[in-house]
C-alpha angles and dihedrals in degrees: 000000000000112000122233092247091058091046090051091048090050092050092053097044103035093111094051091049092050092049091049091051091050089047092052091049094049091050091049092051093044089055092049094048096044102032115020099034098053091046090054094048095047091054092048091048092051093055091045093048094050089051094046092047092050089049091048092050089049091051091046090049092050094048088053094055094259093287101109121057095003094132092048094051089054091050094049095242128142140197115270094223092054091046093050094046093050087049093050092046090049091049090053092048091054093046104254 
């Protein structure tokens, strides 16, 4: 059971406890929104941009008759400009 002294203390400080709880929830949400979420989005966008750049390089190689970039396609490489462009587009799509 809760003692009378504890009940009295809780009645006197309920506003402070509630305010502290709301503040803790706000801090946790802000940490997620400004630290965790952007990190997860950047990881996902990196993977997406690499895949899109490889696909684009393969298409460029096929359009050139297979002469240009053939060795790069076989090695699974991509062009830096294509990768960076796809990465920036992904970040914009996700709101960063």
